[in-house]
C-alpha distance (Angstrom), angle and dihedral (degrees) to the residues before:
residue distance angle dihedral
M1 . . .
N2 3.78 . .
S3 3.80 110.2 .
N4 3.79 95.4 -175.9
P5 3.81 112.3 109.6
P6 3.76 117.0 -119.6
T7 3.76 115.1 -93.3
T8 3.76 98.3 -163.7
G9 3.82 94.6 118.3
A10 3.80 95.8 41.3
P11 3.81 116.9 100.0
N12 3.80 113.7 -104.2
N13 3.79 121.3 -134.4
Y14 3.78 89.7 -138.4
D15 3.82 90.2 53.3
R16 3.80 89.7 50.8
L17 3.78 89.9 49.2
G18 3.74 90.0 48.7
E19 3.76 92.9 50.6
S20 3.80 91.2 49.8
S21 3.79 91.2 49.8
R22 3.77 92.5 49.2
A23 3.81 91.2 47.9
F24 3.81 90.3 50.0
I25 3.82 92.6 47.6
A26 3.77 89.8 47.5
H27 3.81 91.0 50.6
V28 3.83 91.2 50.2
K29 3.81 92.3 48.6
Q30 3.77 90.5 49.4
Y31 3.83 91.1 49.6
F32 3.77 93.7 52.4
H33 3.80 91.9 41.5
N34 3.82 89.9 57.1
L35 3.81 94.7 50.4
P36 3.80 114.4 115.8
L37 3.80 119.5 -108.8
V38 3.82 100.9 -101.9
T39 3.79 93.4 42.7
F40 3.80 93.3 49.0
S41 3.79 92.9 45.9
L42 3.78 92.6 51.5
L43 3.83 90.0 47.1
V44 3.82 91.4 52.6
A45 3.84 94.7 43.7
T46 3.84 95.8 50.1
S47 3.80 91.2 43.9
V48 3.75 94.5 50.8
I49 3.80 93.8 45.6
A50 3.82 90.2 48.1
L51 3.80 93.4 51.5
V52 3.78 94.1 46.5
D53 3.79 93.6 46.0
S54 3.82 92.4 46.1
F55 3.79 89.8 53.9
G56 3.82 90.3 48.5
R57 3.80 92.7 49.6
F58 3.80 90.6 46.9
R59 3.80 91.4 53.1
N60 3.84 90.5 42.9
F61 3.82 90.9 -121.5
Y62 3.81 95.1 129.9
H63 3.74 126.0 9.4
N64 3.82 93.9 -153.1
G65 3.80 96.1 33.9
L66 3.80 131.7 -93.9
F67 3.79 94.0 -91.9
T68 3.82 101.8 18.5
Q69 3.78 92.8 64.4
W70 3.82 87.9 68.5
L71 3.78 96.6 39.5
Y72 3.84 112.2 43.7
L73 3.79 119.8 102.0
S74 3.84 113.3 -108.8
V75 3.80 124.2 174.5
S76 3.77 91.2 -152.4
K77 3.81 94.3 50.9
V78 3.83 93.5 45.4
I79 3.79 96.0 47.5
N80 3.81 104.4 30.6
K81 3.83 99.3 32.1
G82 3.78 100.7 29.5
Q83 3.81 94.7 -126.7
V84 3.81 92.9 153.7
H85 3.84 91.9 158.9
R86 3.80 86.8 80.0
L87 3.84 88.4 71.6
A88 3.80 89.1 69.2
V89 3.80 105.2 34.0
Y90 3.80 106.2 42.1
P91 3.85 93.9 100.8
L92 3.84 87.1 67.7
A93 3.84 92.0 56.2
S94 3.75 115.8 101.9
P95 3.86 116.7 -121.3
G96 3.81 90.2 -175.9
L97 3.79 133.5 -51.8
S98 3.81 96.4 -95.3
L99 3.80 93.6 49.7
V100 3.81 90.3 46.1
I101 3.78 88.9 57.3
A102 3.83 92.1 48.7
N103 3.78 91.1 47.9
L104 3.83 91.8 52.3
L105 3.80 92.0 47.9
L106 3.78 90.6 51.9
S107 3.82 98.7 42.6
I108 3.80 111.4 29.7
T109 3.82 96.1 74.8
Y110 3.83 92.7 49.0
M111 3.80 90.6 44.5
A112 3.75 93.1 52.5
E113 3.79 90.4 47.2
L114 3.79 91.5 50.4
E115 3.82 91.5 49.9
K116 3.81 94.0 49.5
R117 3.82 90.5 50.5
K118 3.81 99.6 41.1
G119 3.78 106.6 24.8
S120 3.84 131.2 -111.0
L121 3.82 99.3 -81.8
K122 3.76 93.9 43.7
T123 3.80 90.8 48.2
L124 3.77 90.3 51.4
W125 3.84 89.1 53.2
I126 3.80 92.9 47.5
L127 3.85 93.5 48.6
I128 3.78 94.4 47.8
C129 3.80 100.9 37.8
F130 3.80 107.6 30.8
L131 3.81 102.9 25.0
T132 3.81 101.1 34.0
V133 3.79 116.7 21.1
I134 3.84 99.2 35.3
P135 3.85 93.8 46.2
G136 3.79 89.2 44.9
I137 3.79 92.3 52.6
G138 3.78 90.1 48.3
Y139 3.79 90.3 49.9
V140 3.79 93.5 50.8
F141 3.81 91.3 46.8
F142 3.80 97.6 49.7
V143 3.79 94.7 42.4
S144 3.82 90.8 47.9
V145 3.84 91.2 51.3
F146 3.81 90.9 47.6
A147 3.81 91.6 47.8
Y148 3.80 90.4 50.4
M149 3.79 93.6 49.1
V150 3.82 94.6 50.4
K151 3.82 92.6 36.1
M152 3.80 93.6 -122.0
A153 3.76 114.9 -168.1
D154 3.78 118.8 -117.2
G155 3.79 90.1 -118.3
E156 3.80 90.7 59.9
L157 3.78 91.2 44.5
Q158 3.77 91.5 58.2
H159 3.80 89.7 65.5
T160 3.81 93.0 59.7
L161 3.79 105.0 90.5
C162 3.79 140.4 142.4
A163 3.77 130.3 -145.2
G164 3.79 138.2 166.5
L165 3.77 140.9 30.8
S166 3.82 97.5 -62.1
G167 3.80 92.5 107.6
L168 3.80 91.4 50.3
A169 3.80 90.4 49.1
V170 3.84 91.8 54.4
G171 3.81 94.2 44.0
L172 3.82 93.0 47.2
S173 3.82 91.6 49.0
V174 3.81 90.1 54.1
W175 3.81 91.3 46.9
S176 3.80 93.5 49.2
T177 3.78 93.1 48.4
L178 3.81 93.0 51.8
E179 3.81 93.2 41.0
D180 3.82 91.1 55.9
Q181 3.78 99.1 40.4
D182 3.81 92.4 99.8
E183 3.81 91.9 51.2
E184 3.79 105.8 86.3
E185 3.82 93.0 -168.2
V186 3.77 92.5 62.0
Q187 3.77 102.6 75.0
Y188 3.77 101.9 135.4
R189 3.80 137.0 47.7
M190 3.76 132.1 -163.0
L191 3.81 116.3 -118.7
F192 3.84 111.3 -150.5
G193 3.80 83.9 -6.5
V194 3.82 93.6 -77.7
I195 3.82 109.7 60.2
R196 3.87 115.3 78.3
I197 3.74 112.8 -148.9
P198 3.85 136.0 159.8
R199 3.77 112.3 -79.6
R200 3.81 95.6 -123.9
L201 3.80 92.4 55.7
V202 3.82 95.3 55.5
P203 3.87 97.5 90.0
V204 3.81 92.4 44.2
L205 3.79 93.3 48.9
T206 3.79 91.8 45.0
I207 3.80 91.6 54.3
A208 3.79 90.5 43.9
F209 3.85 91.1 50.7
Y210 3.77 91.4 56.0
F211 3.84 94.5 41.4
F212 3.80 95.8 51.3
L213 3.83 104.5 26.4
A214 3.79 101.2 30.0
P215 3.80 105.5 41.3
D216 3.85 92.6 167.1
T217 3.81 89.3 71.0
S218 3.80 123.7 88.2
L219 3.79 120.9 -107.6
I220 3.82 89.3 -165.5
L221 3.80 91.7 56.3
H222 3.78 91.5 47.6
I223 3.82 92.4 51.4
C224 3.79 90.4 48.9
A225 3.83 90.6 49.0
A226 3.80 90.9 48.4
G227 3.82 90.3 50.5
S228 3.77 92.7 48.1
G229 3.80 92.0 47.4
Y230 3.85 89.1 50.3
L231 3.78 93.0 50.0
Y232 3.79 92.1 49.1
A233 3.76 95.1 46.9
S234 3.82 92.0 46.9
K235 3.83 91.0 45.3
Q236 3.81 94.0 -123.8
L237 3.78 96.7 134.9
P238 3.83 125.4 103.7
A239 3.77 114.7 -81.2
F240 3.84 94.9 -120.0
L241 3.84 87.7 64.4
L242 3.78 92.3 55.0
P243 3.82 109.5 65.1
S244 3.80 115.6 -165.1
D245 3.78 124.1 -111.0
E246 3.79 88.8 -108.0
T247 3.77 88.8 61.5
F248 3.74 92.1 55.6
Q249 3.82 91.1 44.4
R250 3.83 89.0 57.5
Q251 3.76 90.4 49.4
E252 3.83 89.8 52.8
Q253 3.76 91.6 51.9
E254 3.76 99.6 45.5
G255 3.79 140.9 22.9
W256 3.78 129.7 28.4
F257 3.79 94.4 -40.4
H258 3.82 90.0 64.2
R259 3.80 88.6 78.6
L260 3.77 90.5 62.7
T261 3.78 95.4 57.4
N262 3.84 91.9 78.1
R263 3.78 93.7 51.0
R264 3.77 120.5 109.1
G265 3.79 111.5 -97.1
F266 3.80 97.0 19.5
V267 3.77 110.5 145.6
S268 3.83 114.1 -152.9
V269 3.71 122.0 -147.9
D270 3.83 86.7 -120.5
D271 3.81 90.4 60.5
I272 3.82 100.8 45.1
G273 3.78 120.2 130.8
P274 3.81 140.6 103.3
Y275 3.82 90.8 -97.9
L276 3.75 132.7 49.5
P277 3.84 115.7 -114.0
I278 3.77 117.8 -109.8
S279 3.80 115.3 -144.2
T280 3.78 130.2 -166.0
T281 3.81 135.1 -176.2
N282 3.79 93.1 -144.3
T283 3.78 109.0 108.1
E284 3.86 97.8 172.3
P285 3.80 116.7 103.7
I286 3.77 116.7 -110.3
H287 3.78 114.2 -122.7
S288 3.80 109.5 -173.2
V289 3.78 133.4 140.6
P290 3.78 117.8 -140.8
G291 3.78 111.7 -110.7
V292 3.80 94.9 19.1
S293 3.84 115.8 106.4
T294 3.75 118.6 -136.5
P295 3.83 125.9 -150.0
F296 3.74 117.8 -97.1
Q297 3.80 109.3 -95.4
G298 3.76 101.2 -143.9
Q299 3.78 146.4 38.6
G300 3.79 120.3 -69.9
T301 3.78 129.3 -152.9
R302 3.74 123.4 -158.3
L303 3.77 112.9 -124.9
G304 3.79 112.2 -112.1
D305 3.81 95.4 26.0
């Protein structure tokens, strides 16, 4: 005869673990579901390219990856072969699965913040122009000058390349720090989403992280990205590189970009801001005195009646 009491009503540790897992998965789904359009699209694109290229490298199909071989930034290919498209697409290239994950952890939060504050089209322009092309041109220029000064052979120059979102992560950290410098309540930032550090140290620690823990990344590119992010945040760039909000509004209303306005997560220039607007249909003014109770305007029903 079994003398153990029944445990049907007692909570099960496995049930608790299952509830915690389901809550965590639901939280992650909600986080990704709330990401703006450009941020989510870049997350998906870099993740897919990284997975495909990792499989190709593992199977020894392509040494530089199926997609990455056409995307990474190479001084030799830009100058000698005229492949200038690499100046705009190298953030999509995969530097390795582990570094892709680190890049996403460092950049996604800043990217989503930028898009909510500036709008989707303006964010796309900022990411491509100020945080990709301009740092890429600076990288090619400085590496070319250095190679000329030390008489570096073309074979050695072919091994100097850049790939991934590390430049965007550095540039976005500089932009976010300068953007929030007038807000006294924003004194700390979260590194990797878990480490709380002073706001002003974020760009320095981001560059230091890549320099010491990710030696395959380029310090020159990161310095160029930090400089470009600083110039944009401080509004020291030429006026023709800074289209007005009216220009982006026209692009949203006409042309090919109009198709994006109905997509989930698209942030219009008209709706930008750190907080969501709250609308109401009540047009009557509210006349109330603090501390004075007002009668209930409605009909109440006692529960149970």
